[in-house]
C-alpha positions in Angstrom: 57.2 -6.9 -39.5 55.7 -8.5 -36.4 52.8 -10.9 -36.8 51.4 -9.5 -33.5 50.4 -6.3 -35.5 49.2 -7.8 -38.8 46.5 -5.7 -40.3 46.8 -2.6 -38.0 46.8 1.1 -38.9 50.5 1.0 -39.7 49.9 -1.6 -42.3 47.0 0.6 -43.6 49.4 3.5 -43.9 52.3 1.6 -45.5 50.3 -0.4 -48.0 48.1 2.5 -49.1 51.3 4.6 -49.5 52.8 1.9 -51.7 49.7 1.7 -53.8 49.8 5.5 -54.3 53.4 5.4 -55.3 52.9 2.6 -57.7 49.9 4.1 -59.3 51.5 7.6 -59.6 54.9 6.4 -60.9 54.2 4.2 -63.9 57.9 4.0 -64.7 58.2 1.6 -61.8 57.7 -2.0 -63.2 56.9 -3.6 -59.8 56.8 -3.6 -56.0 59.4 -5.6 -54.2 58.4 -6.2 -50.6 61.1 -7.3 -48.1 59.0 -8.0 -44.9 61.9 -8.9 -42.4 59.4 -11.0 -40.4 60.5 -11.4 -36.8 60.0 -14.6 -34.8 57.4 -13.5 -32.2 57.2 -16.8 -30.3 58.7 -15.2 -27.2 57.3 -11.7 -27.6 53.7 -12.0 -26.5 50.4 -12.7 -28.2 48.7 -11.0 -31.1 47.4 -7.5 -30.5 43.7 -7.5 -29.8 42.7 -4.0 -30.8 43.6 -4.1 -34.5 40.0 -4.2 -35.7 39.0 -1.3 -33.4 42.1 0.6 -34.6 41.0 0.4 -38.2 37.5 1.7 -37.3 39.2 4.5 -35.4 41.4 5.3 -38.4 38.4 6.1 -40.4 36.9 8.4 -37.8 40.2 10.2 -37.2 41.2 10.4 -40.9 44.5 8.4 -40.5 46.6 7.7 -43.6 45.0 5.0 -45.8 41.6 5.3 -44.2 40.0 6.4 -47.5 41.0 3.1 -49.1 38.0 1.0 -48.3 39.2 -2.0 -50.3 42.5 -2.1 -48.4 40.7 -1.7 -45.0 38.4 -4.6 -45.8 41.4 -6.8 -46.8 43.3 -5.9 -43.7 40.3 -6.6 -41.5 40.2 -10.1 -43.0 43.9 -10.6 -42.6 43.7 -9.7 -38.9 42.3 -13.2 -38.3 45.5 -14.7 -39.8 48.4 -15.6 -37.5 50.6 -17.5 -40.1 53.3 -15.5 -41.9 52.9 -17.0 -45.3 49.1 -16.8 -45.2 49.4 -13.1 -44.4 51.9 -12.4 -47.1 49.7 -14.2 -49.5 46.8 -12.0 -48.6 49.0 -8.9 -49.1 50.0 -10.2 -52.5 46.4 -10.8 -53.4 45.6 -7.2 -52.6 48.2 -5.7 -54.8 47.5 -8.2 -57.6 43.9 -7.1 -57.4 45.1 -3.5 -57.9 47.1 -4.7 -61.0 50.4 -4.0 -59.3 53.1 -6.6 -59.8 54.4 -7.7 -56.4 57.5 -9.8 -55.6 57.9 -10.8 -51.9 61.6 -11.2 -51.2 62.7 -12.9 -48.0 59.6 -14.5 -46.7 61.5 -16.5 -44.1 61.9 -15.2 -40.5 64.6 -12.6 -40.2 67.1 -13.2 -37.4 70.1 -11.2 -36.2 72.5 -14.1 -36.7 71.1 -14.8 -40.2 71.4 -11.2 -41.5 74.0 -12.0 -44.2 72.2 -15.1 -45.6 68.8 -13.2 -45.5 70.2 -10.2 -47.4 72.0 -12.6 -49.7 68.8 -14.3 -50.7 67.2 -10.9 -51.4 70.2 -9.7 -53.4 70.2 -12.9 -55.5 67.0 -11.8 -57.3 67.2 -8.1 -56.7 64.6 -6.4 -58.9 65.0 -3.5 -61.3 62.8 -0.5 -62.0 61.0 -1.3 -58.7 59.8 0.2 -55.5 61.9 -1.8 -53.0 60.4 -1.7 -49.5 62.3 -3.0 -46.5 60.0 -3.4 -43.5 61.9 -4.0 -40.3 59.9 -4.5 -37.1 61.3 -1.3 -35.5 63.5 0.4 -38.1 67.1 1.5 -38.6 69.9 1.1 -36.1 73.6 1.9 -36.0 75.6 -0.9 -34.3 73.6 -2.2 -31.3 70.6 -4.0 -32.8 68.6 -7.2 -33.0 66.3 -8.8 -35.5 63.9 -5.8 -35.2 66.4 -3.6 -37.0 68.0 -2.9 -40.4 71.6 -1.7 -39.9 72.8 1.5 -41.4 75.7 -0.3 -42.9 73.3 -2.6 -44.7 71.6 0.4 -46.3 74.8 1.1 -48.1 74.8 -2.4 -49.5 71.2 -2.2 -50.5 71.7 1.2 -52.1 74.7 0.0 -54.1 72.7 -3.0 -55.4 69.7 -0.8 -56.4 69.6 0.3 -60.1 69.1 3.9 -61.0 65.5 3.4 -61.9 64.4 2.1 -58.6 63.2 3.6 -55.3 64.3 2.4 -51.8 61.7 2.7 -49.1 62.3 1.9 -45.4 59.9 1.7 -42.4 60.8 3.3 -39.1 59.2 3.7 -35.7 59.9 7.0 -34.0 62.2 6.7 -31.0 61.5 8.7 -27.9 63.3 11.8 -29.0 62.4 15.0 -30.8 60.8 13.9 -34.0 61.9 16.8 -36.1 65.5 16.5 -34.9 65.5 12.7 -35.5 64.2 13.1 -39.1 66.9 15.7 -40.0 69.7 13.8 -38.3 68.8 10.5 -39.9 68.4 12.1 -43.3 71.9 13.6 -43.1 73.3 10.2 -42.1 71.6 8.5 -45.0 72.7 11.0 -47.5 76.3 10.8 -46.3 76.1 7.0 -46.4 74.6 6.6 -49.9 75.0 9.9 -51.7 71.3 10.0 -52.3 69.1 12.7 -50.7 66.3 11.1 -48.6 62.7 12.1 -48.7 60.4 11.2 -45.9 56.7 11.1 -45.0 55.3 10.6 -41.5 52.1 10.6 -39.4 54.2 11.4 -36.3 53.9 7.7 -35.2 56.0 6.0 -37.9 58.1 7.4 -40.7 59.2 6.2 -44.2 62.6 7.1 -45.6 62.7 7.0 -49.4 65.7 7.4 -51.8 66.1 7.4 -55.6 69.5 7.6 -57.4 68.0 9.2 -60.5 67.4 12.9 -59.9 64.4 13.0 -62.3 62.8 10.1 -60.5 63.6 11.7 -57.1 61.9 14.9 -58.2 58.8 13.0 -59.3 58.9 11.0 -56.0 58.9 14.3 -54.1 55.9 15.6 -55.9 54.1 12.2 -55.4 54.7 12.2 -51.7 53.5 15.8 -51.3 50.3 14.9 -53.3 49.7 12.0 -50.9 50.4 14.2 -47.9 47.7 16.6 -49.1 45.2 13.7 -48.9 45.5 13.3 -45.1 45.8 16.2 -42.7 48.1 14.5 -40.2 50.9 13.7 -42.7 54.2 15.6 -42.8 56.5 15.3 -45.8 60.2 16.4 -45.6 62.8 16.9 -48.3 66.4 16.8 -46.9 67.9 18.5 -50.0 65.8 21.7 -49.7 65.0 21.4 -46.0 61.4 22.0 -47.0 58.4 20.4 -45.4 54.7 20.1 -45.7 53.3 20.1 -42.2 49.5 20.3 -41.5 
């Protein structure tokens, strides 16, 4: 996450999707949020269009735009520049929705401090949870900085995850063919973890999701497709079947 974009339409998508998953999959005991906050002191000032973007999201039917309660909370949180205050506001939203949330790793994420950051997350790794890693940009192979979660780290995270949890990862689209990128990355993740990824995207950002338990994975697939049916711009893809739901 990058504080420059607190409360924007991507937050609207990600947190509304989390709410939908948690409400639709009662076997999940809680939501574990790993924000991977970047130090933006040298990366410019806070984005100024976030409020306008939320208003545009409603007019254009973007993911999450039907969730008025979340929109109102994000609008308030746009005024916040402090990391802890923002995370507290996110926690308040989910608590208000009767969703148990645990924020893991609320310290700034640095490239040099990768091992210690993940170690602190692993020390209290949840069970029966939706575990959401939210890097500023997304996944990377070898060349990376604090905006990325490394592919090799996905293996560690997946190994730590119990069979009744779901792993969710945020990703910006790179400047390549979106369809080709999704399929290529899904193959890489499946080879790395042994779990078949599911994805959902609005063609701006994409979420990769994995579950070890086949029954839970099947329910997750149905839940993602149900969410995609709610918003015309969403595209869900199942790597195992090669099937998609494109509007």
